C-alpha positions in Angstrom: -0.4 -0.5 0.5 3.2 2.7 1.4 4.0 1.7 -2.4 1.6 2.9 -4.2 1.2 6.1 -3.0 5.1 6.7 -3.3 4.2 5.6 -7.1 1.6 8.3 -7.3 3.1 11.2 -5.6 6.0 10.4 -8.5 3.4 11.1 -11.0 2.1 14.4 -9.3 4.7 15.4 -9.5 6.3 14.4 -12.9 2.7 15.5 -14.0 3.2 18.9 -11.6 6.8 19.6 -13.9 5.4 18.7 -17.1 2.6 21.7 -16.4 4.9 23.9 -15.2 7.3 23.3 -18.4 3.8 23.8 -20.7 3.3 26.9 -18.9 6.8 28.3 -19.5 6.6 27.7 -23.0 3.2 28.8 -23.6 4.6 32.1 -21.6 7.1 32.3 -23.7 4.9 32.2 -27.2 2.4 34.6 -25.7 5.8 36.9 -25.4 7.1 36.1 -28.6 3.8 36.1 -30.7 3.2 39.8 -28.5 6.9 40.5 -29.4 6.2 40.2 -33.5 2.7 41.2 -33.7 4.6 44.8 -32.1 7.3 44.3 -34.9 5.3 43.1 -37.6 3.1 47.2 -36.1 6.2 48.3 -36.1 7.0 47.2 -40.2 3.4 48.0 -41.1 3.2 51.7 -39.5 6.8 52.4 -41.6 5.9 51.0 -44.5 2.3 52.9 -44.2 4.4 56.6 -43.8 7.4 55.5 -46.4 5.0 55.6 -48.6 3.7 58.8 -47.7 7.4 60.2 -47.5 7.4 59.3 -51.0 4.7 61.1 -52.3 5.5 63.9 -49.8 9.0 64.4 -52.1 6.8 64.0 -55.2 4.7 67.1 -54.1 7.9 69.2 -53.7 8.6 67.9 -57.7 5.1 69.3 -58.3 5.7 72.1 -56.9 8.8 73.1 -59.0 7.3 71.7 -62.0 4.1 74.0 -61.5 6.7 76.9 -60.8 9.0 76.4 -64.3 6.1 75.7 -66.7 4.4 78.8 -65.2 6.8 81.1 -65.6 7.2 80.7 -69.6 3.5 81.0 -69.4 3.2 83.8 -67.5 6.1 86.2 -68.1 4.7 88.0 -64.7 4.7 85.1 -63.1 8.2 86.0 -60.1 7.8 82.6 -58.3 5.3 83.2 -55.5 6.5 81.7 -52.4 10.1 80.7 -53.2 13.9 81.6 -52.4 16.0 82.9 -55.8 19.4 82.0 -55.2 21.5 83.5 -57.9 19.9 80.8 -60.7 18.8 78.3 -57.8 15.4 78.8 -56.1 14.3 76.5 -53.5 11.0 75.9 -51.0 10.4 74.3 -47.6 7.1 73.3 -46.3 7.7 72.1 -42.7 4.8 70.0 -39.6 3.0 69.3 -42.5 0.5 66.6 -39.9 0.0 63.3 -40.9 -2.4 62.1 -38.2 -1.4 59.9 -34.7 0.6 63.3 -34.0 2.6 62.1 -37.1 4.2 65.2 -38.7 6.5 65.0 -41.7 8.5 68.1 -43.9 9.7 68.4 -47.1 12.3 70.9 -49.4 12.7 71.2 -52.7 15.6 72.9 -54.6 15.5 73.8 -57.9 18.9 74.3 -59.8 18.9 76.3 -62.9 15.1 77.3 -63.0 15.5 79.6 -66.0 17.3 77.3 -68.2 16.9 74.3 -71.1 17.4 71.6 -68.8 16.5 72.0 -65.1 17.4 70.0 -62.7 14.4 69.1 -59.2 16.4 67.8 -56.2 13.6 67.0 -53.6 13.4 65.4 -50.0 11.2 64.6 -47.2 10.8 63.7 -43.2 8.8 62.0 -41.3 8.6 62.1 -38.3 6.8 59.0 -36.3 4.8 60.1 -33.1 6.9 57.5 -30.4 10.0 59.3 -31.1 12.1 56.7 -30.5 12.3 55.2 -34.3 14.7 56.8 -36.1 13.0 59.3 -38.8 12.0 58.3 -42.3 13.3 60.3 -45.1 12.9 60.1 -49.1 14.9 62.1 -51.8 14.5 61.7 -55.5 15.9 63.7 -58.5 14.4 64.9 -61.8 15.9 66.9 -64.0 14.0 68.2 -66.9 13.8 68.2 -71.0 11.4 70.5 -73.2 8.3 69.1 -75.1 8.3 70.1 -78.4 6.5 69.1 -81.2 8.8 67.3 -82.9 10.3 64.4 -79.6 9.8 61.3 -82.8 10.9 61.1 -86.2 7.4 60.2 -87.7 4.5 60.4 -85.5 1.0 60.7 -87.3 -2.8 60.5 -85.9 -4.0 57.8 -88.2 -0.8 55.8 -89.8 2.8 55.4 -90.8 3.1 53.3 -94.0 6.8 52.2 -95.1 6.5 50.8 -99.1 10.1 51.0 -99.9 12.4 47.3 -99.5 15.0 49.7 -98.6 14.2 52.1 -96.4 15.5 52.3 -92.9 15.2 54.8 -90.1 17.3 56.3 -87.5 19.3 59.4 -85.4 21.5 61.1 -84.8 22.0 64.4 -83.7 23.4 67.8 -85.2 23.7 69.8 -81.5 24.4 67.8 -78.8 25.2 70.5 -76.0 22.0 72.5 -77.2 24.2 75.6 -78.3 23.4 77.3 -81.6 26.8 78.7 -81.7 28.5 76.2 -81.8 29.1 74.3 -85.1 26.6 72.0 -86.1 27.1 68.1 -87.0 26.6 67.0 -89.6 24.8 63.5 -90.2 27.2 60.6 -91.4 27.3 56.9 -90.9 30.5 57.6 -87.8 28.2 59.8 -86.4 24.2 58.1 -86.7 22.8 56.6 -83.3 20.3 53.8 -82.8 17.5 56.4 -81.3 15.0 56.3 -84.7 11.6 56.3 -83.8 8.2 55.6 -85.6 4.5 56.0 -83.6 1.2 56.0 -84.3 -1.8 57.1 -81.8 -4.3 55.0 -83.4 -5.2 51.2 -81.9 -5.9 49.7 -85.7 -3.5 46.9 -86.3 -2.9 49.1 -89.5 -1.7 51.9 -87.4 2.4 51.3 -88.2 3.2 49.3 -91.3 7.1 48.7 -91.6 6.9 46.3 -94.2 10.5 45.5 -95.0 11.7 48.6 -94.1 14.2 49.0 -91.2 13.8 50.6 -88.1 16.7 51.5 -85.9 15.6 52.8 -82.8 11.6 52.3 -81.2 8.5 51.6 -82.9 5.1 52.7 -80.9 1.1 52.8 -81.3 -1.7 53.2 -79.7 -3.0 49.6 -79.0 -1.6 47.0 -81.7 1.7 45.6 -82.2 3.4 47.6 -85.7 3.4 45.7 -88.5 6.7 43.5 -90.3 7.9 41.6 -93.7 9.8 38.7 -93.5 13.0 41.7 -94.5 11.3 44.3 -91.7 13.2 45.5 -88.4 12.2 47.2 -85.2 15.4 47.3 -82.3 19.0 48.5 -81.5 21.8 47.4 -83.9 22.2 44.4 -84.7 18.1 43.0 -84.4 17.4 39.9 -86.1 16.4 41.6 -89.9 12.3 39.9 -89.8 11.7 40.6 -85.9 10.6 43.2 -83.8 12.9 43.5 -80.5 10.0 43.8 -77.9 12.0 46.3 -75.8 12.0 48.5 -78.5 8.0 48.4 -78.6 4.6 50.0 -77.3 1.2 49.5 -77.8 0.7 52.3 -74.8 1.7 55.5 -77.4 0.1 59.0 -76.6 1.1 62.6 -78.6 -0.7 66.3 -79.2 -1.3 66.9 -82.6 -2.5 70.4 -81.7 -2.7 73.4 -84.8 -1.2 75.7 -85.4 -1.2 79.2 -86.6 1.3 81.8 -88.4 3.1 83.9 -86.5 2.1 87.6 -85.3 4.2 89.8 -86.7 4.7 93.0 -90.0 4.4 91.5 -92.2 4.8 92.9 -95.8 3.2 91.7 -99.0 4.5 90.1 -101.5 1.6 91.3 -103.8 -0.2 88.2 -105.3 1.6 84.5 -106.0 5.3 84.0 -106.2 5.2 82.6 -109.7 9.0 83.8 -111.2 11.9 82.6 -110.4 13.1 84.6 -107.4 15.0 85.6 -103.5 13.5 86.0 -100.5 14.0 88.7 -98.7 13.9 91.0 -102.0 16.2 94.2 -101.0 15.0 97.4 -100.3 11.2 95.6 -100.1 11.2 93.5 -97.4 11.7 95.0 -93.9 13.9 92.1 -91.5 12.6 92.4 -87.7 14.3 93.8 -84.7 13.0 92.9 -81.6 10.6 90.3 -79.9 11.0 86.2 -81.0 11.3 86.4 -85.1 13.7 89.7 -84.5 16.4 88.7 -87.3 13.3 87.2 -89.8 12.0 89.1 -92.9 7.9 88.1 -92.4 6.2 88.0 -95.5 2.8 87.0 -97.2 2.3 85.6 -100.7 -0.8 84.3 -102.0 1.1 80.8 -103.2 4.2 79.3 -104.6 3.4 78.4 -107.9 5.4 77.2 -111.3 7.3 75.1 -113.5 11.1 74.9 -114.3 11.6 78.0 -112.1 13.6 78.2 -108.5 12.5 80.7 -105.7 15.3 81.2 -102.9 16.0 81.7 -100.1 19.0 83.7 -99.1 18.0 84.8 -95.5 16.4 83.7 -92.4 12.3 84.0 -94.1 8.6 83.6 -92.5 6.3 83.0 -95.4 3.1 83.3 -94.8 0.6 81.7 -98.2 -3.2 82.4 -98.2 -4.2 80.7 -100.9 -6.6 78.2 -98.6 -6.4 75.7 -102.1 -2.9 75.3 -102.7 0.3 77.0 -101.1 3.1 75.5 -103.1 2.8 73.6 -106.5 6.6 73.4 -107.4 7.0 71.6 -110.0 9.0 70.9 -113.5 12.9 69.3 -113.7 14.7 72.4 -113.0 11.3 73.6 -110.4 13.2 74.1 -106.9 13.0 75.9 -103.6 17.0 76.0 -102.7 17.8 77.6 -99.3 21.1 79.2 -98.8 23.7 77.8 -96.5 22.8 80.1 -92.9 19.3 80.7 -94.2 16.3 79.2 -92.2 12.7 78.9 -94.2 9.8 78.4 -92.2 6.5 78.4 -94.8 2.8 78.4 -92.8 -0.4 77.7 -95.4 -3.8 75.6 -95.1 -3.2 74.6 -99.5 -1.9 72.1 -100.4 2.4 71.3 -100.2 3.3 69.6 -103.0 7.1 70.6 -104.4 8.6 67.9 -107.4 11.0 68.8 -109.6 14.7 69.2 -107.6 12.3 69.6 -104.6 13.6 71.0 -102.2 17.9 71.7 -101.1 18.0 72.9 -97.7 21.9 74.4 -98.1 23.3 71.6 -99.9 22.8 68.6 -102.0 24.9 66.0 -99.8 24.7 65.6 -95.7 28.1 67.2 -95.9 26.9 70.5 -97.1 23.0 70.5 -95.8 22.1 72.7 -93.4 20.5 71.5 -90.2 16.8 70.7 -90.1 15.3 73.5 -88.3 16.3 75.1 -91.2 13.4 74.4 -93.1 10.2 73.6 -91.4 7.0 73.2 -93.3 3.8 73.8 -91.2 -0.1 73.2 -92.3 -2.4 74.9 -91.0 -5.2 73.2 -92.1 -7.5 72.4 -89.5 -10.4 70.2 -91.1 -10.3 68.0 -93.8 -6.8 66.4 -95.7 -4.2 68.6 -96.2 -2.0 67.0 -99.2 1.2 67.1 -98.6 4.7 65.8 -100.9 7.8 66.7 -100.8 10.4 65.8 -102.8 14.4 66.6 -101.6 17.4 67.0 -104.5 19.7 63.8 -103.0 19.0 65.8 -99.4 15.9 66.7 -98.1 16.5 68.4 -93.9 13.2 69.4 -92.9 10.9 69.3 -90.4 7.3 69.1 -92.2 4.7 69.9 -89.1 0.6 69.3 -89.8 -2.4 68.1 -88.2 -4.4 67.6 -91.3 -1.9 66.7 -93.3 -2.1 63.6 -95.5 2.0 63.2 -96.0 4.2 61.5 -99.2 8.0 61.1 -99.1 8.8 59.9 -102.2 13.1 59.1 -103.3 15.4 57.3 -103.2 17.7 59.8 -100.3 18.9 61.3 -97.2 14.7 62.3 -95.5 16.5 64.1 -92.1 14.7 65.6 -89.1 10.9 65.0 -87.8 7.6 64.2 -89.4 4.2 64.8 -87.7 1.0 64.5 -90.0 -2.1 62.7 -90.1 -0.7 59.8 -91.7 2.7 59.6 -93.3 3.8 57.4 -96.2 7.9 56.7 -97.1 7.6 55.6 -100.6 11.1 54.0 -102.5 14.0 53.2 -100.6 14.3 56.4 -98.8 17.0 56.9 -95.8 15.2 58.7 -92.6 17.0 59.9 -89.8 15.6 61.5 -86.9 17.6 64.3 -85.7 17.4 64.1 -81.3 18.3 67.9 -81.2 15.0 69.0 -82.1 13.3 67.1 -79.4 15.0 70.6 -77.4 12.8 72.8 -80.3 10.6 75.7 -80.0 11.9 78.3 -77.0 7.9 78.6 -75.4 7.2 75.0 -75.0 6.7 73.6 -71.5 9.2 70.9 -69.7 9.1 67.3 -69.3 10.7 64.9 -67.1 13.4 63.0 -69.0 14.8 61.1 -65.5 13.4 60.5 -62.4 16.2 58.6 -59.8 15.6 58.1 -55.9 19.0 58.5 -54.3 19.1 56.0 -51.8 22.8 55.2 -50.6 25.1 57.7 -48.7 27.5 59.1 -52.2 24.1 60.4 -54.2 22.6 62.1 -51.3 26.0 63.9 -50.1 26.1 65.5 -53.9 23.2 67.7 -52.3 23.2 67.3 -48.9 24.1 71.1 -48.6 21.1 73.2 -50.6 18.3 70.3 -49.2 20.2 70.7 -45.5 16.7 70.8 -42.3 
């Protein structure tokens, strides 16, 4: 009987020890679980305010973007609320309440706010309510560039079609430092890039029909993939024939096709149509503009340019406004031509059709080595409804820009075509080589800015570059 009692006491003691161990395990587990929950809560809280910090940093960028573009649109704007320091500007917002006793501050610094490519740096700091956690910071660096009607090579509302067997699209940059005072770079195989670009905002399957052309660069549509033939190519140099590098193709392309009008100014009247060989400006008749955006230009209005086997020569900077709504330019015949002298420039505005055949347009010269930059020859279709027929041929080399939102543009030839074309639809006939001039992305002095590069600064080295200007 005593043995049985000892056995029961031994079992009771063992159960007590087991119970105590289980209680200890459960207690440790509960504490660990509570600590895990607390850690998860802290992580979640910091993640939440991490998003708030990036939003505030971007808010600073938005404020800077507004001010930069406001200054372009309104010459009386004085950067209200900003502190100006030489060519730079900065602004700070403090005590931003985020709830639960959490506060934030953010600051943005603008380098070269009146320049051609301002840079923004924005820093946001969130201080959490408990006061023990490290503040959350986000730093952003943004580079701007001007928007341009000619930000791409060939752009259409409806379609871009290549009907030749060996057509090629590539690019070069005639003005890489964006400085008109330095000598322009002429196109040659040694400077060509694979940044050519073709785009249509149409969602149609025929929006961009490459067929057997080689697009060394990018192709984009508003919905459907471009179509190519067995000898067609889209992509960087080296892309295999008959293929599209999908990293160089997009189906979410957008573009604006705003109407354009001839610039205002003091025009001299030619007195009807230009129907014979002549030169513009006319000595003793046309007067150069002395002030304004077109200072240095001769502004001339005429009914039209219409002749065969004649030549119209442009010997200085000329803005030519053509008022005939049916035919703006009709140059035909074997020797008919529009010649722009080396160093001269021409801008043509008209709502009638443009047809330039014969020897076509010679912008400075008939070879890449002698031709002017494309910006020296500009054609603007001002028609707002209906179709504006635009057919332009070049004499060996055609360097020009064409902007015609209602234009049905046809480029015909086997030579080199450089510049940019924006129209309702574009057809490239023959075996022309089209070279997009990348400098046109900066063309247009009064265009607003857009973001060309967005970068989060995460390393101490990157942040150290700007620490002195966006310190708290």
